[in-house]
Structure formats: structure tokens, C-alpha cells
KOLMI-920672 format. One record per residue (C-alpha): residue in three letters; z, x, y. Coordinates in steps of 0.2 Angstrom, whole numbers, padded with zeros to 4 digits, always signed. Example, Ala and Ser with C-alpha at 12.3 -4.5 7.8 and 13.67 -1.06 7.14 Angstrom:
<gunus>
ALA+0039+0062-0022;SER+0036+0068-0005;
</gunus>
This chain:
<gunus>
UNK-0017-0056-0112;UNK-0008-0065-0125;UNK-0011-0068-0144;UNK-0006-0083-0154;UNK-0003-0081-0173;UNK-0001-0093-0188;UNK+0018-0089-0188;UNK+0020-0092-0169;UNK+0012-0110-0172;UNK+0025-0113-0185;UNK+0038-0108-0172;UNK+0035-0124-0163;UNK+0030-0135-0177;UNK+0044-0130-0190;UNK+0046-0145-0202;UNK+0057-0142-0216;UNK+0043-0142-0228;UNK+0035-0127-0220;UNK+0039-0109-0224;UNK+0033-0092-0216;UNK+0019-0083-0224;UNK+0024-0072-0238;UNK+0025-0056-0227;UNK+0034-0066-0214;UNK+0024-0056-0201;UNK+0007-0064-0201;UNK-0005-0058-0187;UNK+0001-0052-0171;UNK+0010-0035-0169;UNK+0021-0041-0154;UNK+0028-0055-0165;UNK+0030-0043-0179;UNK+0040-0031-0168;UNK+0052-0045-0163;UNK+0054-0050-0181;UNK+0059-0032-0187;UNK+0070-0030-0172;UNK+0079-0014-0166;UNK+0094-0006-0158;UNK+0097-0009-0139;UNK+0111-0003-0128;UNK+0119-0018-0120;UNK+0126-0014-0102;UNK+0140-0023-0094;UNK+0148-0010-0083;UNK+0147+0008-0080;UNK+0160+0011-0094;UNK+0155-0003-0106;UNK+0138+0001-0114;UNK+0137-0003-0132;UNK+0124-0003-0146;UNK+0118-0020-0152;UNK+0105-0024-0165;UNK+0093-0038-0159;UNK+0079-0047-0169;UNK+0070-0063-0169;UNK+0075-0075-0183;UNK+0062-0082-0195;UNK+0061-0098-0186;UNK+0053-0089-0172;UNK+0064-0098-0160;UNK+0080-0089-0160;UNK+0086-0072-0155;UNK+0100-0064-0166;UNK+0111-0049-0162;UNK+0126-0041-0170;UNK+0138-0027-0165;UNK+0140-0011-0175;UNK+0159-0014-0177;UNK+0167-0015-0194;UNK+0169-0034-0191;UNK+0152-0038-0186;UNK+0150-0050-0172;UNK+0135-0061-0173;UNK+0127-0072-0159;UNK+0111-0081-0156;UNK+0102-0088-0141;UNK+0086-0098-0140;UNK+0070-0092-0134;UNK+0068-0108-0124;UNK+0083-0104-0114;UNK+0075-0088-0107;UNK+0069-0090-0089;UNK+0061-0073-0087;UNK+0061-0055-0094;UNK+0061-0041-0080;UNK+0056-0023-0083;UNK+0066-0009-0075;UNK+0083-0009-0066;UNK+0079-0025-0057;UNK+0096-0034-0060;UNK+0111-0031-0050;UNK+0121-0025-0065;UNK+0108-0012-0070;UNK+0106-0005-0053;UNK+0125-0003-0051;UNK+0129+0003-0069;UNK+0114+0014-0073;UNK+0105+0029-0065;UNK+0087+0030-0058;UNK+0081+0042-0072;UNK+0083+0028-0085;UNK+0073+0015-0075;UNK+0058+0014-0087;UNK+0070+0012-0102;UNK+0079-0004-0094;UNK+0075-0022-0094;UNK+0084-0038-0092;UNK+0083-0055-0100;UNK+0086-0069-0087;UNK+0093-0086-0093;UNK+0091-0103-0087;UNK+0106-0111-0080;UNK+0122-0102-0076;UNK+0122-0090-0091;UNK+0124-0072-0086;UNK+0109-0060-0087;UNK+0108-0049-0103;UNK+0105-0031-0097;UNK+0098-0019-0110;UNK+0092-0001-0112;UNK+0080+0005-0125;UNK+0079+0022-0132;UNK+0062+0026-0124;UNK+0051+0019-0110;UNK+0038+0014-0124;UNK+0051+0004-0133;UNK+0057-0005-0118;UNK+0039-0010-0113;UNK+0036-0016-0131;UNK+0052-0027-0130;UNK+0046-0034-0113;UNK+0029-0037-0119;UNK+0034-0046-0135;UNK+0047-0057-0127;UNK+0035-0062-0113;UNK+0022-0067-0126;UNK+0033-0078-0136;UNK+0040-0087-0120;UNK+0022-0090-0115;UNK+0018-0097-0132;UNK+0032-0110-0130;UNK+0026-0115-0113;UNK+0008-0117-0118;UNK+0012-0127-0133;UNK+0024-0138-0124;UNK+0012-0142-0111;UNK-0001-0146-0124;UNK+0011-0158-0133;UNK+0012-0170-0119;UNK+0022-0184-0129;UNK+0033-0171-0137;UNK+0031-0177-0155;UNK+0028-0160-0163;UNK+0010-0166-0167;UNK-0006-0162-0159;UNK-0020-0175-0156;UNK-0038-0169-0154;UNK-0037-0170-0135;UNK-0020-0161-0135;UNK-0027-0148-0146;UNK-0042-0145-0134;UNK-0031-0144-0119;UNK-0021-0131-0128;UNK-0036-0121-0132;UNK-0041-0122-0113;UNK-0025-0114-0109;UNK-0027-0099-0120;UNK-0045-0097-0113;UNK-0056-0104-0127;UNK-0069-0117-0125;UNK-0074-0126-0141;UNK-0089-0138-0143;UNK-0084-0156-0144;UNK-0093-0159-0161;UNK-0087-0142-0168;UNK-0069-0145-0163;UNK-0070-0163-0170;UNK-0077-0156-0187;UNK-0063-0143-0188;UNK-0050-0156-0184;UNK-0056-0168-0197;UNK-0057-0154-0210;UNK-0039-0150-0206;UNK-0032-0168-0204;UNK-0028-0169-0223;UNK-0017-0184-0220;UNK-0031-0194-0210;UNK-0018-0200-0197;UNK-0027-0193-0182;UNK-0016-0179-0177;UNK-0011-0162-0184;UNK+0006-0155-0189;UNK+0013-0141-0198;UNK+0001-0134-0211;UNK-0013-0143-0203;UNK-0011-0134-0186;UNK-0010-0118-0196;UNK-0026-0121-0205;UNK-0035-0126-0189;UNK-0030-0110-0180;UNK-0034-0100-0195;UNK-0052-0106-0195;UNK-0053-0104-0176;UNK-0047-0087-0175;UNK-0052-0079-0191;UNK-0057-0060-0188;UNK-0072-0057-0199;UNK-0073-0039-0193;UNK-0056-0034-0199;UNK-0059-0043-0216;UNK-0074-0033-0218;UNK-0067-0016-0216;UNK-0051-0020-0225;UNK-0060-0028-0239;UNK-0070-0012-0241;UNK-0055-0001-0244;UNK-0043-0013-0251;UNK-0047-0007-0269;UNK-0029-0008-0277;UNK-0025-0026-0283;UNK-0033-0032-0266;UNK-0022-0021-0256;UNK-0024-0003-0248;UNK-0015+0010-0258;UNK-0011+0027-0250;UNK-0027+0034-0258;UNK-0037+0020-0251;UNK-0030+0022-0234;UNK-0033+0041-0234;UNK-0051+0037-0239;UNK-0052+0026-0223;UNK-0044+0039-0212;UNK-0056+0053-0218;UNK-0072+0043-0219;UNK-0071+0030-0205;UNK-0058+0038-0193;UNK-0064+0056-0196;UNK-0047+0063-0197;UNK-0041+0078-0206;UNK-0028+0068-0214;UNK-0018+0071-0230;UNK-0010+0059-0243;UNK+0006+0062-0234;UNK-0001+0055-0218;UNK-0006+0039-0227;UNK+0011+0037-0234;UNK+0018+0040-0217;UNK+0007+0026-0209;UNK+0012+0014-0223;UNK+0030+0017-0221;UNK+0029+0015-0202;UNK+0018+0000-0200;UNK+0019-0010-0217;UNK+0032-0024-0214;UNK+0031-0032-0231;UNK+0045-0023-0240;UNK+0038-0027-0257;UNK+0021-0019-0253;UNK+0030-0004-0244;UNK+0040-0001-0260;UNK+0024+0000-0270;UNK+0016+0011-0256;UNK+0003-0003-0252;UNK-0004-0008-0235;UNK-0007-0027-0233;UNK-0020-0033-0220;UNK-0006-0037-0208;UNK+0000-0019-0209;UNK-0017-0013-0207;UNK-0020-0023-0192;UNK-0004-0017-0184;UNK-0009+0001-0187;UNK-0025-0002-0178;UNK-0016-0008-0163;UNK-0004+0007-0162;UNK-0007+0024-0154;UNK-0013+0032-0171;UNK-0028+0019-0171;UNK-0032+0018-0152;UNK-0047+0026-0144;UNK-0037+0038-0134;UNK-0032+0053-0143;UNK-0013+0052-0144;UNK-0010+0070-0143;UNK-0018+0070-0126;UNK-0005+0057-0119;UNK+0007+0072-0118;UNK+0005+0088-0109;UNK-0008+0097-0120;UNK-0017+0109-0107;UNK-0012+0127-0102;UNK-0001+0124-0086;UNK+0001+0142-0082;UNK-0016+0145-0073;UNK-0017+0146-0054;UNK-0015+0130-0045;UNK-0033+0129-0039;UNK-0039+0130-0057;UNK-0034+0111-0059;UNK-0041+0095-0053;UNK-0027+0087-0043;UNK-0024+0068-0041;UNK-0024+0065-0022;UNK-0022+0051-0010;UNK-0029+0048+0007;UNK-0019+0039+0021;UNK-0006+0036+0008;UNK+0005+0026+0019;UNK-0007+0012+0020;UNK-0005-0004+0010;UNK-0022-0012+0015;UNK-0036-0008+0028;UNK-0037+0007+0040;UNK-0037-0004+0056;UNK-0022-0016+0056;UNK-0015-0015+0038;UNK+0004-0012+0035;UNK+0011+0005+0033;UNK+0025+0007+0020;UNK+0035+0019+0011;UNK+0032+0008-0004;UNK+0014+0015-0004;UNK+0020+0032-0007;UNK+0031+0026-0021;UNK+0016+0017-0029;UNK+0004+0032-0028;UNK+0017+0045-0034;UNK+0022+0033-0049;UNK+0003+0033-0053;UNK+0003+0052-0054;UNK-0003+0056-0037;UNK+0001+0074-0033;UNK-0006+0076-0015;UNK+0000+0063-0002;UNK-0005+0062+0016;UNK+0006+0060+0031;UNK-0002+0056+0048;UNK+0012+0061+0060;UNK+0014+0055+0078;UNK+0027+0055+0092;UNK+0039+0040+0090;UNK+0052+0033+0101;UNK+0070+0040+0102;UNK+0064+0057+0097;UNK+0059+0052+0079;UNK+0041+0055+0073;UNK+0032+0041+0065;UNK+0018+0039+0052;UNK+0003+0027+0055;UNK-0016+0028+0058;UNK-0018+0033+0076;UNK-0027+0023+0089;UNK-0026+0007+0077;UNK-0015-0008+0075;UNK-0008-0002+0058;UNK+0011-0003+0058;UNK+0022+0012+0059;UNK+0036+0020+0048;UNK+0048+0033+0051;UNK+0044+0051+0046;UNK+0061+0054+0039;UNK+0061+0037+0029;UNK+0044+0043+0021;UNK+0051+0060+0016;UNK+0066+0051+0008;UNK+0054+0040-0002;UNK+0044+0054-0007;UNK+0059+0064-0013;UNK+0065+0049-0023;UNK+0048+0045-0032;UNK+0040+0062-0033;UNK+0044+0067-0050;UNK+0047+0051-0059;UNK+0030+0052-0068;UNK+0026+0070-0067;UNK+0037+0086-0065;UNK+0023+0096-0057;UNK+0021+0100-0038;UNK+0018+0088-0024;UNK+0008+0093-0009;UNK+0012+0086+0007;UNK-0004+0085+0017;UNK+0001+0084+0036;UNK-0010+0077+0049;UNK+0000+0083+0064;UNK-0002+0074+0080;UNK+0016+0077+0086;UNK+0023+0086+0101;UNK+0031+0103+0098;UNK+0048+0094+0100;UNK+0045+0081+0087;UNK+0037+0094+0075;UNK+0054+0103+0075;UNK+0062+0086+0070;UNK+0049+0085+0056;UNK+0053+0102+0050;UNK+0072+0098+0051;UNK+0070+0082+0041;UNK+0059+0090+0027;UNK+0072+0105+0026;UNK+0087+0094+0025;UNK+0080+0080+0014;UNK+0070+0090+0002;UNK+0082+0105+0002;UNK+0078+0119-0010;UNK+0064+0109-0018;UNK+0054+0113-0003;UNK+0044+0129-0004;UNK+0047+0139+0012;UNK+0041+0157+0006;UNK+0029+0164-0007;UNK+0036+0166-0025;UNK+0040+0184-0028;UNK+0044+0199-0017;UNK+0027+0205-0013;UNK+0012+0197-0005;UNK+0003+0187-0018;UNK-0016+0189-0022;UNK-0018+0171-0029;UNK-0010+0155-0032;UNK+0005+0152-0043;UNK+0004+0140-0057;UNK+0009+0122-0059;UNK+0022+0127-0071;UNK+0029+0140-0059;UNK+0030+0126-0046;UNK+0038+0112-0056;UNK+0048+0100-0045;UNK+0043+0109-0029;UNK+0035+0103-0013;UNK+0021+0112-0004;UNK+0017+0108+0014;UNK-0002+0108+0018;UNK-0006+0110+0037;UNK-0009+0123+0051;UNK+0000+0140+0052;UNK+0002+0151+0067;UNK+0001+0167+0057;UNK-0006+0175+0041;UNK+0004+0173+0025;UNK+0006+0192+0025;UNK+0018+0190+0040;UNK+0031+0184+0027;UNK+0032+0202+0021;UNK+0031+0212+0037;UNK+0028+0211+0056;UNK+0022+0194+0062;UNK+0003+0194+0064;UNK-0004+0180+0075;UNK-0018+0170+0067;UNK-0028+0168+0084;UNK-0029+0150+0089;UNK-0013+0140+0090;UNK-0019+0127+0077;UNK-0021+0114+0090;UNK-0032+0102+0081;UNK-0028+0092+0065;UNK-0040+0098+0051;UNK-0049+0081+0050;UNK-0052+0081+0069;UNK-0058+0099+0068;UNK-0070+0095+0054;UNK-0077+0081+0064;UNK-0077+0090+0081;UNK-0092+0081+0089;UNK-0088+0064+0082;UNK-0070+0065+0088;UNK-0073+0070+0106;UNK-0068+0053+0112;UNK-0051+0053+0102;UNK-0047+0071+0109;UNK-0050+0064+0127;UNK-0037+0050+0123;UNK-0025+0063+0118;UNK-0027+0071+0135;UNK-0023+0089+0129;UNK-0022+0100+0114;UNK-0007+0100+0103;UNK+0004+0116+0101;UNK+0012+0120+0084;UNK+0030+0123+0082;UNK+0035+0139+0073;UNK+0048+0130+0062;UNK+0034+0118+0055;UNK+0021+0132+0054;UNK+0033+0143+0043;UNK+0034+0129+0030;UNK+0015+0131+0026;UNK+0014+0144+0012;UNK+0000+0141+0000;UNK-0010+0128+0009;UNK-0015+0134+0026;UNK-0028+0122+0034;UNK-0043+0131+0042;UNK-0060+0126+0048;UNK-0075+0129+0036;UNK-0088+0140+0043;UNK-0099+0142+0027;UNK-0096+0149+0010;UNK-0100+0167+0014;UNK-0088+0167+0029;UNK-0074+0160+0018;UNK-0078+0173+0005;UNK-0077+0187+0018;UNK-0064+0182+0030;UNK-0052+0169+0022;UNK-0037+0172+0011;UNK-0035+0163-0005;UNK-0022+0152+0003;UNK-0033+0146+0017;UNK-0041+0130+0013;UNK-0053+0118+0021;UNK-0055+0099+0021;UNK-0072+0091+0020;UNK-0077+0073+0025;UNK-0085+0065+0010;UNK-0103+0066+0018;UNK-0102+0084+0021;UNK-0094+0088+0004;UNK-0107+0077-0005;UNK-0121+0087+0004;UNK-0114+0103-0001;UNK-0111+0097-0019;UNK-0130+0092-0020;UNK-0138+0107-0011;UNK-0126+0121-0015;UNK-0116+0116-0031;UNK-0115+0133-0038;UNK-0109+0141-0022;UNK-0096+0127-0020;UNK-0090+0130-0038;UNK-0088+0149-0034;UNK-0079+0144-0018;UNK-0067+0134-0028;UNK-0063+0147-0041;UNK-0051+0156-0029;UNK-0048+0143-0015;UNK-0043+0125-0013;UNK-0055+0111-0006;UNK-0049+0094+0000;UNK-0061+0080+0002;UNK-0057+0064+0011;UNK-0066+0047+0015;UNK-0077+0044+0030;UNK-0069+0036+0045;UNK-0081+0022+0043;UNK-0072+0016+0028;UNK-0061+0005+0038;UNK-0059-0007+0023;UNK-0051+0007+0013;UNK-0065+0007+0002;UNK-0068+0023-0009;UNK-0082+0035-0013;UNK-0088+0042-0030;UNK-0076+0057-0034;UNK-0087+0063-0049;UNK-0100+0073-0039;UNK-0085+0082-0031;UNK-0076+0086-0047;UNK-0093+0093-0054;UNK-0093+0105-0039;UNK-0075+0111-0044;UNK-0067+0102-0029;UNK-0048+0100-0033;UNK-0041+0088-0020;UNK-0053+0074-0020;UNK-0043+0061-0010;UNK-0045+0042-0012;UNK-0037+0026-0005;UNK-0025+0023-0019;UNK-0021+0005-0012;UNK-0039-0001-0016;UNK-0044-0006-0034;UNK-0062-0002-0037;UNK-0074+0007-0049;UNK-0071+0024-0041;UNK-0052+0022-0042;UNK-0054+0017-0060;UNK-0063+0033-0063;UNK-0050+0043-0054;UNK-0036+0035-0064;UNK-0046+0039-0080;UNK-0048+0057-0075;UNK-0029+0059-0074;UNK-0025+0048-0089;UNK-0022+0062-0100;UNK-0012+0078-0100;UNK+0004+0068-0099;UNK-0002+0059-0083;UNK+0004+0075-0074;UNK-0009+0073-0060;UNK-0016+0090-0065;UNK-0031+0092-0076;UNK-0037+0110-0080;UNK-0055+0113-0075;UNK-0067+0119-0088;UNK-0068+0138-0091;UNK-0085+0139-0083;UNK-0078+0132-0067;UNK-0064+0145-0066;UNK-0076+0160-0067;UNK-0083+0169-0052;UNK-0098+0174-0062;UNK-0102+0157-0068;UNK-0120+0151-0066;UNK-0116+0133-0069;UNK-0125+0120-0058;UNK-0122+0102-0062;UNK-0139+0097-0054;UNK-0151+0109-0062;UNK-0141+0111-0078;UNK-0148+0127-0085;UNK-0142+0133-0102;UNK-0125+0140-0104;UNK-0108+0137-0112;UNK-0106+0121-0103;UNK-0121+0114-0112;UNK-0113+0106-0128;UNK-0125+0091-0132;UNK-0116+0077-0140;UNK-0123+0060-0146;UNK-0110+0046-0143;UNK-0113+0031-0156;UNK-0102+0016-0153;UNK-0102-0002-0158;UNK-0094-0015-0147;UNK-0087-0027-0160;UNK-0076-0040-0152;UNK-0062-0044-0139;UNK-0047-0055-0141;UNK-0037-0065-0128;UNK-0046-0060-0112;UNK-0037-0066-0096;UNK-0045-0079-0085;UNK-0051-0073-0069;UNK-0056-0090-0062;UNK-0040-0101-0061;UNK-0050-0117-0062;UNK-0043-0127-0076;UNK-0060-0130-0084;UNK-0066-0112-0082;UNK-0068-0101-0097;UNK-0074-0083-0097;UNK-0092-0079-0102;UNK-0088-0062-0108;UNK-0099-0046-0108;UNK-0095-0028-0110;UNK-0102-0013-0101;UNK-0101+0005-0106;UNK-0103+0018-0093;UNK-0104+0037-0094;UNK-0099+0046-0078;UNK-0102+0065-0077;UNK-0116+0077-0072;UNK-0132+0067-0067;UNK-0140+0070-0083;UNK-0126+0061-0092;UNK-0124+0047-0080;UNK-0129+0031-0089;UNK-0123+0013-0093;UNK-0127-0001-0105;UNK-0121-0019-0108;UNK-0119-0032-0121;UNK-0126-0050-0119;UNK-0113-0062-0113;UNK-0104-0074-0125;UNK-0103-0091-0116;UNK-0087-0100-0115;UNK-0076-0089-0125;UNK-0063-0077-0118;UNK-0052-0079-0133;UNK-0061-0070-0147;UNK-0080-0066-0142;UNK-0089-0056-0154;UNK-0105-0045-0150;UNK-0108-0032-0164;UNK-0119-0022-0152;UNK-0123-0004-0155;UNK-0125+0009-0141;UNK-0131+0027-0141;UNK-0128+0039-0127;UNK-0133+0058-0125;UNK-0119+0068-0117;UNK-0124+0086-0112;UNK-0108+0092-0103;UNK-0094+0083-0112;UNK-0080+0092-0103;UNK-0085+0084-0087;UNK-0089+0067-0094;UNK-0079+0051-0093;UNK-0082+0035-0103;UNK-0078+0018-0095;UNK-0077+0001-0104;UNK-0079-0014-0092;UNK-0077-0032-0097;UNK-0084-0045-0085;UNK-0086-0063-0083;UNK-0105-0067-0082;UNK-0111-0077-0068;UNK-0129-0081-0066;UNK-0128-0086-0047;UNK-0116-0072-0040;UNK-0110-0055-0045;UNK-0100-0055-0061;UNK-0081-0056-0060;UNK-0071-0041-0066;UNK-0060-0045-0081;UNK-0053-0028-0086;UNK-0058-0009-0089;UNK-0052+0006-0098;UNK-0058+0024-0093;UNK-0055+0039-0103;UNK-0062+0057-0103;UNK-0075+0060-0116;UNK-0066+0074-0124;UNK-0050+0063-0126;UNK-0059+0050-0137;UNK-0054+0049-0155;UNK-0071+0052-0163;UNK-0074+0039-0176;UNK-0061+0027-0169;UNK-0072+0017-0157;UNK-0076+0003-0170;UNK-0060-0004-0176;UNK-0045-0001-0164;UNK-0042-0011-0149;UNK-0046-0003-0132;UNK-0032-0009-0120;UNK-0039-0014-0104;UNK-0032-0012-0087;UNK-0034-0028-0076;UNK-0030-0019-0059;
</gunus>
């Protein structure tokens, strides 16, 4: 979504009599970022990469940059000459002259006409995103205003002004708009220009909630001193802050130099702080790796994908290596490969007995290698559903060995038979194969010991023996297992599940089972404590039912509550369940690994999420929050006359006792700055397993509400005390 500010309106209506507000940075933080500017690396060739300082000039229409040479070279270009801003290494120049690891730091400014692209590199991915977001916003502002000003006279009539407001998703009552218009039309000439437009926008977008909280603490000549800010941090934000922290925030976010010199924070600086990481609802320390990564692998929830190759449905949708790239970039650490015999001796991946398209196995492994560790350094599990002949299984093994090289784990760590899993830390940037194995793992340290059956069925077929009889008839005969492929299965040997007691008595730690969602849900409901004990020293993988041909998903929360690690979802499908999954893995550096609570890692644990008896897991918290307002919600209905009727839902996902939801009333015809001031209260009994989901919807009295955006965060990653004032950045897909 985009925000307009007073200064931005000046940028299009800049008569000589106008001047920027005293701070020069009124309102929007993205605009403020551009006005301050910063160093970027300009890329022309592999050898010509030089630092240039870029900033938006005070007319808000011109970008200015200079070199770092003694004789400074200054140059400008107009915002109106920019065609697009593209994040990443999308231009030919960046692809040719930079390496893949800097993908997130790169962006290009594409100009209209014949002017060459401007290829740039920021010092961090966060900074690059800020440049792209800010530039796109100011370009959007120009486009909206130009469309509104139909006769291009740099003035807005009442009709033009209302058209403009429609574009930015706000509906104003005709009488109210006319009243404001007349109040601002000081010249009484029937149109607004310059100061009058500024005044109109100021009246329309005034944020009383920020005025209130700032006014309460701005006790030093109408501004916040460092002492005032410290009082706010301690009382409202509940931080263990010091005066030094307050000074740091003023120096970082206050952009009025005169105020900064006096160690004062203006309302603009305060607003900027509220929209930065220190003020957001997500604890900024949880954005990085903050958990112990030296625990055994099965002590973590692991972000996992089902039928990863599919872009759409399970019957006729396209298969693509791009689907693997997308899942891995989202932090997925377990991907699935359905492998079948292909032509010319090359195995392929697709959803068997369907019309889904096919991709080569070797191309898939190449894509996995390229994208595996872009988001996370921690291990990737390759879950093989093997339907191939022995000959093509050998080809599979050869491709994995040659493409993945030493990153592929082909023997246990250490020189003795392990008694438990290695940790994610020990397995950094390694690939593990999950599949059938002909022998026990002990065979790696002595004479080969046959495991009994030759692993003829894929585990999903084996788990669904009765239901899959028809498919097995189609195959005609059982499949044998190639030793070359079998030997690559180390810590994730697939076996059939015959009950918790059998698994405890007869299976090694590395022997794991896959469960269809229906069976897993039944076990989680009927035998939750036994399931938790099973998962203390073994891995469990859950996958969607075969009836989900539309690639829909199931609720992963009950399975996490039972300690299941690999709860696989269809990553290609945006839905509530996928939102919750992404929320679960939002923290800990988005590594795809989240440490389970201590009571789910203890064989003596009596924790049961259903009965919820007393124990260390019971840490009753009361969550109080106020939904105050929203700004610049995107339109979901593309009709020109459609305006969002916004409402907010707050959901708690966790053990059954914690599961709850509440919602605000809807605000009609206002997606621009709706305000609710609604108070909610939730009781949360097992906070370590709870997630909080904020959902914005467009109310519809006839059909289901339309989804606008959402944000899901683990309860324990909330910055307590910070729900009232900062923005919650919503994900719209």
C-alpha cells in the first residue's frame, strides 16, 4: 500500500510561493528516507563499481547524486523519467557483472526512452528493499496525481480531487468533501492549489491517535526530550531502556537537524521510529537466529513442503523447478520429489497417474542446489517418493552425487554408530536424503545387514495400502531399490508405522514414518502424549490427503502440538493454514527450524495439549490489545468505484484451550485511514505453542468477506506493550 504526505503533494504542485515544512520531512517515512539519501554502489561492468551518494532533492521531483572523487561530479534525473524500479539482479548488466549471493542487495532503475538502466547495489538487503519501496511509492504518487489533474493545470477541482481520493482508496461523502473543499478554497476560485491542497489533505488524513500519544509525552517545549522518550519506552513500550537508548533513537530517526542537535524528537521523528523495527510488533531480536541450534535435528519444527514441484493443482497443474526455488526462498527445509521413469533414461518428476507436466530430475536437483541456502544455511531434506526402475534409480543417485557433491550427506557424522540425530548446526549447508534403505544404518560401520523387505513401496503408498491397491495394479509389479540410492539414505530412513510401542521397541532413531493428515490428526487427538514421546527421539512427517486435488491445505497446528516436526503443506496455495505455517517460521532468522518447547523434548513429559493438565507448559498470560487504525489498505476489488469496507480479525492459534478469534466492526467506504479503537482480551495458557494472526478483510454483507492482508507471529515473539502504536506490516499473499 502507498502513503501520501503533505510534502509529496507539494512535489506535484510546487509554485514558487510554497516551501517545504520546517523539518523538510513531513509525514511518510519512505519519502523521508529518499530525502536523507545514502551511498549506493553503481555497477557498470565487472571492474567498474563505484560508490555514489543518491538523494531526493527538496522539490521531491528530482534525484541527485555525486561521486566520491575530489572533484565531485553531480548529476540529476527526474522522477517522471523513471519507468520502473526492479528489485534483484533482473537487468542484463547486474546478471553479468555481479554474483548470485548479492541478489538481495541489487536493484535497477529503468528509464523511459533510450536512457541506460541504472544498476545499483545497497550495503544490505534491508536497505535495498527500502530504496525500491520508496522509489516505487513516489513514482506511484506522480501517476495518481497526474491522472487526477485531467487538464494538467496543476490545480484540482472538486471532481478531480474526488477522483484522486478514489485512486488512493478513500470514499468521502459528497457533502463532507464539499465542506472541506470550501473551507480550503481560500481564494474562492473553485479549485485548490499549493497550500490549499496541503490543507485539504491535512484535514483528511490527520491521525489523532499519534497526536494523542505524542502530545502526552512531548513535555519539552512541545517536543519529546530524551527523558520524555525514555518515559514512553518504559511506560508504554515496556522496555528495559536507558537514557542512552533514547539518545540513540533520536540520533537514528530524528531528521530535523536542529531538533537533533538539542536531542529532541519531533512528531515526524516519532512517527518514523514507530514504523521502524524498534517499534514494530515483532521482537527485532527474533528476526535473527536466537535459538539454540545445537539440539538434535528432531527437536525442531521443520518448514516442509508437499509435492513441491507443483505450481497449481494436483491433477493437471504445471510442474516446475521454479516451485522449488519459491519454496526454498520462503525458508522451506524439506522438499518432496515424486520420481518416475522418463524417456532417454532420464528420470522425471511429476504427480503420477495425472496430467501434471513433467520436469527432469537432474534439472530439479540443480535448482535445489542453487536456491537451497539463499534464505537459510541449515540442512535441506530431500524427501524422495521413488517410483523409478533400478536403472533410473542409479541415474538419480549419480545426478545427486555429481550435482550436490560434498554437500550431500552420504555417511553418518563421526566414526562410530550414532545414537541420535546431529544438530542443524552440525549439518549446515548439507543435504539429507529421505527414502527407503536396504540395510540398517549400523551397516555403515560393519558387515552389511539386510533390512528384510527390499523397500518396494513408496512410503505414501505403504501408509495407504488399502486405498492404493488400484494404483499398485497399474504399476504391475513391485519396484526394487538400487543400492546406490539406498546408501544415500542416512538419518531419514522411511519405514511403515505399526504403532507407538512397536516403534519404541523395534525402530532406530533414524527410522521415520510418514502419516496422512487424517491418521495423524486422529493420533494427535486420541494419543497426543504418546505422539509427543514418539517425536522426542524420532522424526514424523505429515502430508495432505490425496483428496486435496485442488492443492488445499490442512491445519498444521494440532500436529505441531503433538510434536510432529515435518508437517508438509502445499506451499503454492495461499490460505489461512499456509499463513499460520509462515508465521510459525517467521522468526529465528527464517531458518526453517524452530526449537520445540522443552516439555516436547523430554521423554518423561506428561504434556497433553487436549487435556492440558498442570505442568511447566502452563504459563497463563492475558493478552490485552487495542486495534486503533489502519492506513492505505490495498484495493481487493478492482472496480473503479469500489472502496474497502475494512474490518480486523485477531485470531489465536494454539492448543484447543487457547484457540479463539475476535473482530472489529467494519468501517464503510474507507480503506485509506479507517479507525476502530477496539479493545480485545485473550487468555493464553500455553504461550510457547500459540500464534497470533491479524487479518484485515473487506466486509461483504452478501458473500464471504474478501481477504486484504494478514500478519501471523508467534505469541512469544510479540513485543509486549507495543501492540497499540506501531504499524503491523501486512502480507497480502
